[in-house]
CHARMM internal coordinates of N, CA and C (Angstrom, degrees):
IC EDIT
DIST 1 N 1 CA 1.4604
DIST 1 CA 1 C 1.5326
ANGL 1 N 1 CA 1 C 108.39
DIST 1 C 2 N 1.3186
ANGL 1 CA 1 C 2 N 115.53
DIHE 1 N 1 CA 1 C 2 N 131.66
DIST 2 N 2 CA 1.4646
ANGL 1 C 2 N 2 CA 119.80
DIHE 1 CA 1 C 2 N 2 CA -178.68
DIST 2 CA 2 C 1.5232
ANGL 2 N 2 CA 2 C 110.00
DIHE 1 C 2 N 2 CA 2 C -81.77
DIST 2 C 3 N 1.3237
ANGL 2 CA 2 C 3 N 116.86
DIHE 2 N 2 CA 2 C 3 N 146.67
DIST 3 N 3 CA 1.4703
ANGL 2 C 3 N 3 CA 119.10
DIHE 2 CA 2 C 3 N 3 CA 177.76
DIST 3 CA 3 C 1.5299
ANGL 3 N 3 CA 3 C 110.30
DIHE 2 C 3 N 3 CA 3 C -68.28
DIST 3 C 4 N 1.3120
ANGL 3 CA 3 C 4 N 115.86
DIHE 3 N 3 CA 3 C 4 N 148.26
DIST 4 N 4 CA 1.4659
ANGL 3 C 4 N 4 CA 120.70
DIHE 3 CA 3 C 4 N 4 CA 177.10
DIST 4 CA 4 C 1.5292
ANGL 4 N 4 CA 4 C 108.60
DIHE 3 C 4 N 4 CA 4 C -72.04
DIST 4 C 5 N 1.3337
ANGL 4 CA 4 C 5 N 117.11
DIHE 4 N 4 CA 4 C 5 N 141.23
DIST 5 N 5 CA 1.4710
ANGL 4 C 5 N 5 CA 118.57
DIHE 4 CA 4 C 5 N 5 CA 178.30
DIST 5 CA 5 C 1.5297
ANGL 5 N 5 CA 5 C 110.51
DIHE 4 C 5 N 5 CA 5 C -68.76
DIST 5 C 6 N 1.2793
ANGL 5 CA 5 C 6 N 115.62
DIHE 5 N 5 CA 5 C 6 N 145.99
DIST 6 N 6 CA 1.4638
ANGL 5 C 6 N 6 CA 119.59
DIHE 5 CA 5 C 6 N 6 CA 177.40
DIST 6 CA 6 C 1.5252
ANGL 6 N 6 CA 6 C 109.03
DIHE 5 C 6 N 6 CA 6 C -83.80
DIST 6 C 7 N 1.2974
ANGL 6 CA 6 C 7 N 116.35
DIHE 6 N 6 CA 6 C 7 N 161.88
DIST 7 N 7 CA 1.4643
ANGL 6 C 7 N 7 CA 121.62
DIHE 6 CA 6 C 7 N 7 CA -174.41
DIST 7 CA 7 C 1.5278
ANGL 7 N 7 CA 7 C 112.47
DIHE 6 C 7 N 7 CA 7 C -55.45
DIST 7 C 8 N 1.3184
ANGL 7 CA 7 C 8 N 117.68
DIHE 7 N 7 CA 7 C 8 N -40.59
DIST 8 N 8 CA 1.4667
ANGL 7 C 8 N 8 CA 121.04
DIHE 7 CA 7 C 8 N 8 CA -178.89
DIST 8 CA 8 C 1.5272
ANGL 8 N 8 CA 8 C 110.15
DIHE 7 C 8 N 8 CA 8 C -62.08
DIST 8 C 9 N 1.3424
ANGL 8 CA 8 C 9 N 116.93
DIHE 8 N 8 CA 8 C 9 N -41.09
DIST 9 N 9 CA 1.4576
ANGL 8 C 9 N 9 CA 120.22
DIHE 8 CA 8 C 9 N 9 CA 177.52
DIST 9 CA 9 C 1.5235
ANGL 9 N 9 CA 9 C 110.74
DIHE 8 C 9 N 9 CA 9 C -61.20
DIST 9 C 10 N 1.3140
ANGL 9 CA 9 C 10 N 117.06
DIHE 9 N 9 CA 9 C 10 N -40.70
DIST 10 N 10 CA 1.4607
ANGL 9 C 10 N 10 CA 120.84
DIHE 9 CA 9 C 10 N 10 CA 179.08
DIST 10 CA 10 C 1.5300
ANGL 10 N 10 CA 10 C 110.98
DIHE 9 C 10 N 10 CA 10 C -63.81
DIST 10 C 11 N 1.3159
ANGL 10 CA 10 C 11 N 116.31
DIHE 10 N 10 CA 10 C 11 N -44.22
DIST 11 N 11 CA 1.4669
ANGL 10 C 11 N 11 CA 120.29
DIHE 10 CA 10 C 11 N 11 CA 178.86
DIST 11 CA 11 C 1.5191
ANGL 11 N 11 CA 11 C 110.44
DIHE 10 C 11 N 11 CA 11 C -59.98
DIST 11 C 12 N 1.3249
ANGL 11 CA 11 C 12 N 116.80
DIHE 11 N 11 CA 11 C 12 N -45.55
DIST 12 N 12 CA 1.4604
ANGL 11 C 12 N 12 CA 120.67
DIHE 11 CA 11 C 12 N 12 CA 179.39
DIST 12 CA 12 C 1.5224
ANGL 12 N 12 CA 12 C 110.86
DIHE 11 C 12 N 12 CA 12 C -62.74
DIST 12 C 13 N 1.3138
ANGL 12 CA 12 C 13 N 116.65
DIHE 12 N 12 CA 12 C 13 N -41.92
DIST 13 N 13 CA 1.4688
ANGL 12 C 13 N 13 CA 120.79
DIHE 12 CA 12 C 13 N 13 CA -179.68
DIST 13 CA 13 C 1.5166
ANGL 13 N 13 CA 13 C 111.20
DIHE 12 C 13 N 13 CA 13 C -64.14
DIST 13 C 14 N 1.3268
ANGL 13 CA 13 C 14 N 117.69
DIHE 13 N 13 CA 13 C 14 N -45.88
DIST 14 N 14 CA 1.4652
ANGL 13 C 14 N 14 CA 120.77
DIHE 13 CA 13 C 14 N 14 CA 178.60
DIST 14 CA 14 C 1.5291
ANGL 14 N 14 CA 14 C 110.88
DIHE 13 C 14 N 14 CA 14 C -63.36
DIST 14 C 15 N 1.3255
ANGL 14 CA 14 C 15 N 116.80
DIHE 14 N 14 CA 14 C 15 N -38.11
DIST 15 N 15 CA 1.4634
ANGL 14 C 15 N 15 CA 120.70
DIHE 14 CA 14 C 15 N 15 CA 179.12
DIST 15 CA 15 C 1.5332
ANGL 15 N 15 CA 15 C 109.77
DIHE 14 C 15 N 15 CA 15 C -63.69
DIST 15 C 16 N 1.3216
ANGL 15 CA 15 C 16 N 116.53
DIHE 15 N 15 CA 15 C 16 N -44.42
DIST 16 N 16 CA 1.4655
ANGL 15 C 16 N 16 CA 120.51
DIHE 15 CA 15 C 16 N 16 CA 179.07
DIST 16 CA 16 C 1.5281
ANGL 16 N 16 CA 16 C 110.84
DIHE 15 C 16 N 16 CA 16 C -62.12
DIST 16 C 17 N 1.3281
ANGL 16 CA 16 C 17 N 116.99
DIHE 16 N 16 CA 16 C 17 N -42.33
DIST 17 N 17 CA 1.4587
ANGL 16 C 17 N 17 CA 119.89
DIHE 16 CA 16 C 17 N 17 CA 179.55
DIST 17 CA 17 C 1.5279
ANGL 17 N 17 CA 17 C 110.72
DIHE 16 C 17 N 17 CA 17 C -63.68
DIST 17 C 18 N 1.3336
ANGL 17 CA 17 C 18 N 117.04
DIHE 17 N 17 CA 17 C 18 N -41.61
DIST 18 N 18 CA 1.4572
ANGL 17 C 18 N 18 CA 120.71
DIHE 17 CA 17 C 18 N 18 CA -178.63
DIST 18 CA 18 C 1.5276
ANGL 18 N 18 CA 18 C 111.87
DIHE 17 C 18 N 18 CA 18 C -66.04
DIST 18 C 19 N 1.3251
ANGL 18 CA 18 C 19 N 116.58
DIHE 18 N 18 CA 18 C 19 N -29.16
DIST 19 N 19 CA 1.4640
ANGL 18 C 19 N 19 CA 120.33
DIHE 18 CA 18 C 19 N 19 CA 179.63
DIST 19 CA 19 C 1.5291
ANGL 19 N 19 CA 19 C 112.57
DIHE 18 C 19 N 19 CA 19 C -77.93
DIST 19 C 20 N 1.3203
ANGL 19 CA 19 C 20 N 117.33
DIHE 19 N 19 CA 19 C 20 N -12.89
DIST 20 N 20 CA 1.4644
ANGL 19 C 20 N 20 CA 122.13
DIHE 19 CA 19 C 20 N 20 CA 179.28
DIST 20 CA 20 C 1.5307
ANGL 20 N 20 CA 20 C 107.81
DIHE 19 C 20 N 20 CA 20 C -84.00
DIST 20 C 21 N 1.3246
ANGL 20 CA 20 C 21 N 116.59
DIHE 20 N 20 CA 20 C 21 N 95.97
DIST 21 N 21 CA 1.4630
ANGL 20 C 21 N 21 CA 121.56
DIHE 20 CA 20 C 21 N 21 CA -173.30
DIST 21 CA 21 C 1.5257
ANGL 21 N 21 CA 21 C 112.98
DIHE 20 C 21 N 21 CA 21 C -63.70
DIST 21 C 22 N 1.3114
ANGL 21 CA 21 C 22 N 117.77
DIHE 21 N 21 CA 21 C 22 N -36.66
DIST 22 N 22 CA 1.4691
ANGL 21 C 22 N 22 CA 120.53
DIHE 21 CA 21 C 22 N 22 CA 179.15
DIST 22 CA 22 C 1.5295
ANGL 22 N 22 CA 22 C 109.52
DIHE 21 C 22 N 22 CA 22 C -65.93
DIST 22 C 23 N 1.3267
ANGL 22 CA 22 C 23 N 116.69
DIHE 22 N 22 CA 22 C 23 N -45.27
DIST 23 N 23 CA 1.4633
ANGL 22 C 23 N 23 CA 120.64
DIHE 22 CA 22 C 23 N 23 CA 179.58
DIST 23 CA 23 C 1.5208
ANGL 23 N 23 CA 23 C 110.54
DIHE 22 C 23 N 23 CA 23 C -62.33
DIST 23 C 24 N 1.3183
ANGL 23 CA 23 C 24 N 116.97
DIHE 23 N 23 CA 23 C 24 N -43.88
DIST 24 N 24 CA 1.4590
ANGL 23 C 24 N 24 CA 120.92
DIHE 23 CA 23 C 24 N 24 CA 179.73
DIST 24 CA 24 C 1.5271
ANGL 24 N 24 CA 24 C 111.69
DIHE 23 C 24 N 24 CA 24 C -63.49
DIST 24 C 25 N 1.3389
ANGL 24 CA 24 C 25 N 117.53
DIHE 24 N 24 CA 24 C 25 N -40.17
DIST 25 N 25 CA 1.4649
ANGL 24 C 25 N 25 CA 120.71
DIHE 24 CA 24 C 25 N 25 CA 178.09
DIST 25 CA 25 C 1.5217
ANGL 25 N 25 CA 25 C 110.25
DIHE 24 C 25 N 25 CA 25 C -64.44
DIST 25 C 26 N 1.3353
ANGL 25 CA 25 C 26 N 117.15
DIHE 25 N 25 CA 25 C 26 N -41.72
DIST 26 N 26 CA 1.4620
ANGL 25 C 26 N 26 CA 120.89
DIHE 25 CA 25 C 26 N 26 CA 177.59
DIST 26 CA 26 C 1.5268
ANGL 26 N 26 CA 26 C 110.92
DIHE 25 C 26 N 26 CA 26 C -63.70
DIST 26 C 27 N 1.3245
ANGL 26 CA 26 C 27 N 116.75
DIHE 26 N 26 CA 26 C 27 N -42.56
DIST 27 N 27 CA 1.4644
ANGL 26 C 27 N 27 CA 121.08
DIHE 26 CA 26 C 27 N 27 CA -179.85
DIST 27 CA 27 C 1.5284
ANGL 27 N 27 CA 27 C 110.55
DIHE 26 C 27 N 27 CA 27 C -64.12
DIST 27 C 28 N 1.3113
ANGL 27 CA 27 C 28 N 117.63
DIHE 27 N 27 CA 27 C 28 N -41.23
DIST 28 N 28 CA 1.4615
ANGL 27 C 28 N 28 CA 121.08
DIHE 27 CA 27 C 28 N 28 CA 178.74
DIST 28 CA 28 C 1.5223
ANGL 28 N 28 CA 28 C 110.85
DIHE 27 C 28 N 28 CA 28 C -65.45
DIST 28 C 29 N 1.3219
ANGL 28 CA 28 C 29 N 117.18
DIHE 28 N 28 CA 28 C 29 N -43.58
DIST 29 N 29 CA 1.4683
ANGL 28 C 29 N 29 CA 120.81
DIHE 28 CA 28 C 29 N 29 CA 178.71
DIST 29 CA 29 C 1.5266
ANGL 29 N 29 CA 29 C 110.25
DIHE 28 C 29 N 29 CA 29 C -61.02
DIST 29 C 30 N 1.3364
ANGL 29 CA 29 C 30 N 117.54
DIHE 29 N 29 CA 29 C 30 N -42.64
DIST 30 N 30 CA 1.4600
ANGL 29 C 30 N 30 CA 121.24
DIHE 29 CA 29 C 30 N 30 CA 179.04
DIST 30 CA 30 C 1.5280
ANGL 30 N 30 CA 30 C 110.29
DIHE 29 C 30 N 30 CA 30 C -63.30
DIST 30 C 31 N 1.3354
ANGL 30 CA 30 C 31 N 116.72
DIHE 30 N 30 CA 30 C 31 N -45.67
DIST 31 N 31 CA 1.4627
ANGL 30 C 31 N 31 CA 120.55
DIHE 30 CA 30 C 31 N 31 CA -178.79
DIST 31 CA 31 C 1.5270
ANGL 31 N 31 CA 31 C 111.04
DIHE 30 C 31 N 31 CA 31 C -62.60
DIST 31 C 32 N 1.3195
ANGL 31 CA 31 C 32 N 116.34
DIHE 31 N 31 CA 31 C 32 N -43.65
DIST 32 N 32 CA 1.4615
ANGL 31 C 32 N 32 CA 120.20
DIHE 31 CA 31 C 32 N 32 CA 179.36
DIST 32 CA 32 C 1.5288
ANGL 32 N 32 CA 32 C 111.00
DIHE 31 C 32 N 32 CA 32 C -63.50
DIST 32 C 33 N 1.3194
ANGL 32 CA 32 C 33 N 117.67
DIHE 32 N 32 CA 32 C 33 N -36.91
DIST 33 N 33 CA 1.4683
ANGL 32 C 33 N 33 CA 121.53
DIHE 32 CA 32 C 33 N 33 CA -178.97
DIST 33 CA 33 C 1.5222
ANGL 33 N 33 CA 33 C 111.31
DIHE 32 C 33 N 33 CA 33 C -70.12
DIST 33 C 34 N 1.3287
ANGL 33 CA 33 C 34 N 118.25
DIHE 33 N 33 CA 33 C 34 N -30.18
DIST 34 N 34 CA 1.4626
ANGL 33 C 34 N 34 CA 120.10
DIHE 33 CA 33 C 34 N 34 CA -177.49
DIST 34 CA 34 C 1.5231
ANGL 34 N 34 CA 34 C 113.15
DIHE 33 C 34 N 34 CA 34 C -84.23
DIST 34 C 35 N 1.3139
ANGL 34 CA 34 C 35 N 117.94
DIHE 34 N 34 CA 34 C 35 N -16.70
DIST 35 N 35 CA 1.4664
ANGL 34 C 35 N 35 CA 120.55
DIHE 34 CA 34 C 35 N 35 CA -179.23
DIST 35 CA 35 C 1.5240
ANGL 35 N 35 CA 35 C 110.39
DIHE 34 C 35 N 35 CA 35 C -59.73
DIST 35 C 36 N 1.3035
ANGL 35 CA 35 C 36 N 116.88
DIHE 35 N 35 CA 35 C 36 N -43.82
DIST 36 N 36 CA 1.4614
ANGL 35 C 36 N 36 CA 120.19
DIHE 35 CA 35 C 36 N 36 CA 178.89
DIST 36 CA 36 C 1.5146
ANGL 36 N 36 CA 36 C 112.57
DIHE 35 C 36 N 36 CA 36 C -63.77
DIST 36 C 37 N 1.3219
ANGL 36 CA 36 C 37 N 117.69
DIHE 36 N 36 CA 36 C 37 N -36.07
DIST 37 N 37 CA 1.4611
ANGL 36 C 37 N 37 CA 121.39
DIHE 36 CA 36 C 37 N 37 CA 178.69
DIST 37 CA 37 C 1.5226
ANGL 37 N 37 CA 37 C 111.00
DIHE 36 C 37 N 37 CA 37 C -63.20
DIST 37 C 38 N 1.3134
ANGL 37 CA 37 C 38 N 116.72
DIHE 37 N 37 CA 37 C 38 N -43.97
DIST 38 N 38 CA 1.4613
ANGL 37 C 38 N 38 CA 121.62
DIHE 37 CA 37 C 38 N 38 CA -178.25
DIST 38 CA 38 C 1.5298
ANGL 38 N 38 CA 38 C 110.20
DIHE 37 C 38 N 38 CA 38 C -67.91
DIST 38 C 39 N 1.3101
ANGL 38 CA 38 C 39 N 117.20
DIHE 38 N 38 CA 38 C 39 N -38.00
DIST 39 N 39 CA 1.4612
ANGL 38 C 39 N 39 CA 121.43
DIHE 38 CA 38 C 39 N 39 CA -177.55
DIST 39 CA 39 C 1.5201
ANGL 39 N 39 CA 39 C 111.19
DIHE 38 C 39 N 39 CA 39 C -64.51
DIST 39 C 40 N 1.3188
ANGL 39 CA 39 C 40 N 118.17
DIHE 39 N 39 CA 39 C 40 N -26.35
DIST 40 N 40 CA 1.4565
ANGL 39 C 40 N 40 CA 122.33
DIHE 39 CA 39 C 40 N 40 CA -177.62
DIST 40 CA 40 C 1.5273
ANGL 40 N 40 CA 40 C 113.48
DIHE 39 C 40 N 40 CA 40 C -86.57
DIST 40 C 41 N 1.3213
ANGL 40 CA 40 C 41 N 118.10
DIHE 40 N 40 CA 40 C 41 N -9.99
DIST 41 N 41 CA 1.4660
ANGL 40 C 41 N 41 CA 121.17
DIHE 40 CA 40 C 41 N 41 CA -176.87
DIST 41 CA 41 C 1.5195
ANGL 41 N 41 CA 41 C 110.15
DIHE 40 C 41 N 41 CA 41 C -75.19
DIST 41 C 42 N 1.3442
ANGL 41 CA 41 C 42 N 114.22
DIHE 41 N 41 CA 41 C 42 N 145.64
DIST 42 N 42 CA 1.4615
ANGL 41 C 42 N 42 CA 118.84
DIHE 41 CA 41 C 42 N 42 CA 174.86
DIST 42 CA 42 C 1.5183
ANGL 42 N 42 CA 42 C 108.24
DIHE 41 C 42 N 42 CA 42 C -88.77
DIST 42 C 43 N 1.3074
ANGL 42 CA 42 C 43 N 115.54
DIHE 42 N 42 CA 42 C 43 N 157.66
DIST 43 N 43 CA 1.4727
ANGL 42 C 43 N 43 CA 119.74
DIHE 42 CA 42 C 43 N 43 CA -178.24
DIST 43 CA 43 C 1.4641
ANGL 43 N 43 CA 43 C 111.02
DIHE 42 C 43 N 43 CA 43 C -85.66
END
COOR INIT
IC SEED 1 N 1 CA 1 C
IC BUILD
């Protein structure tokens, strides 16, 4: 079993991900594309 990451590790990881402009652009494009899918779903 792997140890759970500590909060500082998580903060550093999120910071690194946010600094990756290509990854962030891809994530934004994916999120924007899924908004329409969710809006069309029935409850």
